[in-house]
N, C-alpha and C positions, 0 to 999 in steps of 0.2 A: 396428540400432541396439545390441541385445543386446551382439554382436561389438565396438562403439567403446567399450561400459561396460569389457567383459572388458580388453580394451586400459589402458584409464583402471587398471584395478583390477591387472592385471600390473606398470601403471610402476610404481604406488602400492603393492604388495605382490607383490616377487616372488616366485615359484614358491608361493605363497597359494593354494590352494583356494578357491575361492570359489561360491558357490550366488546368481544375480541373479535380482532377483525383480521386475519390474514394476510401477509403480504409480498408480495413477489419479487425475485429478483434476485436472489441469494440462491448461493447453492450449496456452498459449506455450511451455513447456517439457516435456521430458520426465525423468521422474523413476526411476529405480531404488534400491531397497533390494537391499543386498549382505553378505551375511552370511558375513564370512572366518571366522568360527570363536567364535575369542576376543573378537571386536567386531563391531555392527556400523554398518555407515553407509548414508549415503545420497549417491547420484551423481545431479547435474544436469544435462541436456544442456540446452546454452542451447539454443530456438529461431531461427529465421530471421527479421529482420528487424526484433530487439528496439531494435535503436538508434531506430530510427525513435519508438518508443513511450518517447524519451529514458532507457534504462534504461544506465549504465556501469555495465561489472562489474567493473573494478578497485575501485569506490567501495563498490559491492553487498558486496565480501569485506571491507574494510575497514569498513564498518559493520558489517555480522555479527562480527566481529571483536571489536568492541568492543561487542556488547551481550551477545558471549559471556563477556567478562569481569568482566560484573557481574552474571551469573549467570540472563542473560533470552533469547539465542539461543544454539543448538546450536553446539558447537565447530566449526570450519572444520579440517577434520582434512588437507584440502592443494586445492590448485589445478592442475589441467593444462593448462597452460600449453599443449601442441600440439591440444586441442580445447577448453578454454577449460569443461572444463566443473570444475564443484564440487563437494568432497564434504566432507560435514559428519556430526555424530556424530548415527546414529540415537538419535530420543529416544520411547520407552513415555510414552504419554500418551492422554489420551482428547479428545474433540471437546469445545466450548463451546458448547452451542447458544444460540442470539442472547438465546432468555428468561431464561437464566440470566446471561446478559451484565449484563442491568440489573437484577440483585439483588442484595442482600449476602450474603456478604463477597466477590460475585467480583466487580463492578463496582470495589470498593474496590483489591481485588485486581490488577486491571488499569490500573485508573491511577497504582497504587504503583511496578507494570513501567516505566507511561510517564515515570514520573519518574525513575526509574532509568536507562533510555535515554538522556531525556533531558542527562544530566551523566556520559556514558558517555567525550564526548570529542567529537571533529571527524574530520568527511573532507574530502577537498580539494571534492566537488561537492554544490550546493545546491539545495534544492528549490523553487526560485521558482514557488508557485502558479499566480500570474499568469501568467508567464512561459511557464509550462507551456501554459496554456491557448490564450496567444497560439499559443504553436508549434507545436500541435496542431492550432488552425484554420488556419495557415498554409500546414502539409505538407497539410492536406485538400484545401485550394485549391488548391493546386500540384499533385495526384494527382486534379484535377478531381470532388472529391466534396463536395456542397455540405452542411452542416446540416440532420437534416430537421425542425427547428427556426429561430426566431426568436435567431439570435448578436447580431443587432444590438442588440436588447432583451436580451438577456444580460448582451452585452459594455459595456451603458451603466449597469447595476447595477452588475456589477463595477468598475466605473471610481470609482465611487462610493466604493466601498469602500473600494477601493487608496487611494484620496486618503486616509482618514481612520486604517486600519489598514495602511499600506506594506509592503511584506515585510521581516520582521524574523528573518533566519537568524540564532539566535542559540541551537538546543538541535538533535542529531542527533536526526530527524526518522523515522518509519520511513512515514507514508506512504499508507501503504493497509493500513490497520488491518482487514480482515475478519475474520470470525471464525473463516474456515478456515485465515485464517494464525495459531491460537494453540492452543495445546497446555497440558492441565494435567496437571501428573505430583506433584501434591502441590504447586510451584510453579507460577507462569502461566508461558508460553514462547511467544514472539515469534518466527514464522520469517517467509522471506521478503523479502529486504533491497532489492531488485532496485530500488524505488525513492526508499531511504535518501539522504538529503543534509539538509543544516544547514537548518534550516527554522524555521520558524514551531511556538510548540507548539501556539499556538492553533487551527492544520491538524490536529494529530494529535487533537487532543480533539474537535476538530469532526469528522471522518474517521470517528472511533471511534462518535462519536455516530450518523451519518447511517448511514450501515452496516449498523451492527445495530442499525437502527431504534429508539435509544432515543429515546421522547417529549422534548416540552422538560420535564415533569413533572422527569425525572432531570437536567437539565442545572445544579439547586443542588448535588447530591451528584458531579455530576463536576469540577465548579469548586471546592468543597471540600477535595474527598479531594487535587485537584492542587494547589492554591494555599493551602490552610491556611480562607481566609474568603471569601467571598460577596458580591459590589458588584455594582450595575447595570452598571458601565464591563464587567469580565468577563464578562457573562452578554451583556450585548449583542453581545459581539466573537466570542462563541460564536455565536451567533445567526447573524452575518453569515459568519460561515467557515464555518457550514453551507452555506451556497449557494453558497459559494466548491468546494465541495467536490463536492457534486452538480454542479457544471457539470462539473468536473475529470473525475468518472465519466463524465457524458455524451459530453464530448470524446474522451477515450480510447474509447471506441467508435466516435466518428465516423469516428478511424485507422483504426480497427480495419476501417470497413467498405471503407477504401482500400486495408488490408495484405492481411486477412487471406485465405486461401484454402479458410477454413473453412465448413462448412455452418451457420453461426451467425446470427443474427435479431439483428446488431448495429445494426441502424435500427430497433427495438424496442427495445432496451436504452438505446440513446440516448435517444429517447425517452420511458420509461421513468423517467430520471434527469430529464432536461429536467420534465417533469408533477410528480415531488418537489421539484424546483427554484420554479415556479410556485406548489405548496401553499406550502409555505417564506414564500415572499414574499407571496402573499395573506394567511395570516395574523398579517402584522407590523407594525407600523409604523416601515418603514425609515427615515425622517427623526429619529423619536427615537433611535434605536439607534446611527444612524449619529452624533448630537453624544454621546451615553453614552459611546460606546465610542470617540470623540477625547478625550474627557476621562481616557479612563484614562494610568497612567507605560505604558512600555516596562518587558516581560518581562527582569527581569535575566536573564546568561546567557551565552555565549558569542559574542561580539559578531561579525560579520562583519569582515574585514581588506578587503577587497575584491579581494580575490583569490583565491575558489573559486573553480571550474569550475560554471558556472550548469546545473542539469537540461534538457536537450531537446537534440534532435534534432542542433540546430546545433553542441551541445558533445561531443554522444555522452554525450547526459547520463546481482491477487488473485485447488496442487503437496498431495497428499491429508495428514488428520490424523493424527500421528503419527507420523509420516514425516519430518518432519523438510524437506519438499518444498513446505510455502507453498499460497499460493494461488491470484494472479493469474496470473503466467507467462503466458499469452497468453488467457486467459479471460475477462470479463467478473463483474463484483462482486456485491453483494446483489443476490439476483430478476433471475438471470442470464437473455441470451436463450435462444429457446426454440433446439432442435438438433432433428436427424435422430431418431427413436426409439432408432435404435441407438447412437446417442453420446450424447442428450439431458442436458442442463446440470439440475443440481435446480430447483426453484424460484425457489430463494434462490442466488445465486453464493458467497454469502459460505462456505455451507454446501459448495462444494463445490472452489470450488480455481479459481486463475485459467490 
C-alpha cells in the first residue's frame, strides 16, 4: 500500500522527496499523510466494493471541491485517475467531541457551516435517503443476508414519512455527519464527502443530530440556527427525518454484513441503530408529526431537474481527525461495532471514523 501511495506522489510531484505516514481510523479506505516539505497532503486509497455502498467517486470529488470553495472542506489537490486515489490538503485541527457539538458556540458554528455547504452548488448525484435504504435492502437480499430486525415494520413507517415528505433534492448534502468527519482549526471543517449528493436539507440536520446524540432538547436550536425561525412543521420534519437517518445507518451495517471481510460486529451495530429508531418512534406521536410535517412549505433551494444520478449501487451511488481523512469510509457510525482487541473501534464510531 505504501508503494502505491509513493507512486501516486511521484506522479503528483515528480522527484519531490516525500515522507509517507499511514493514518489510523478509517475502515473502508486507507489514508496516508504525505509530507512534501513545503506542503502536506492526505492521499486516500479507495477501499474495495465501495460501489455497493453507493459511493460515486466523481461526485465525491465534485462535492468536496464545491465545499472547499466555500471554506468548509479541504482543498482537492489532485485525483489520480490510474488508482482512483484522492489527494487533499492536510488540515491541522482538533477533533470535536460530541459533547462540544451540543453546546454553543460550536453547535451554531456547525449549522452555519452546513448552511454554506447547502448553498455551495450542485453535483450530478442525488442522495435519496428513501431510495438508498431500499437499495441497501435489495442488495442484502440479493446476497442472502436478512436484516437482524423487522424490516417490513420499518419500511411501513418510512412509507408514511415519504408520503408527507417526499424526497426533495434542493441542496448539496454531506449525508454522513459523524463527528469524526469534522475538525476545528479555528473554524468548522467537514471531511469525507463520499456520500455527498443533492439532498433534502432536513436529512443533514437529522443525521448530524442523531449521529452526535443531540437530544430533542436541541431541536429548537438546530432549526433556529438553520432557518432563523422555529415552527411546528420544521420541528416535526426534523423528528421524522431522524427516524430515516437511523434506518439508513442500520441498513448501511446490513450491507456491510453482506460484503465486509473485516472482523467487525456489524450485526450488533445494525441492531443498535434499529433500537435507537424504536426508541425515537416510541417517544413520539407519529400521526401528529406526520400531519404537522405535511403542512410545511418546501425548502427553497436548488430544485432537481430530474436528471441527477440517484445515489445507490444501481447507479454507482462515517478517517482520522486532523488529517482530512474523514470517517465512514469502511467503518460504522456513532457507537461503532466491536472489533478484536488488536483493531477495536472506540465505543463511538463517530469519534473514530468509518
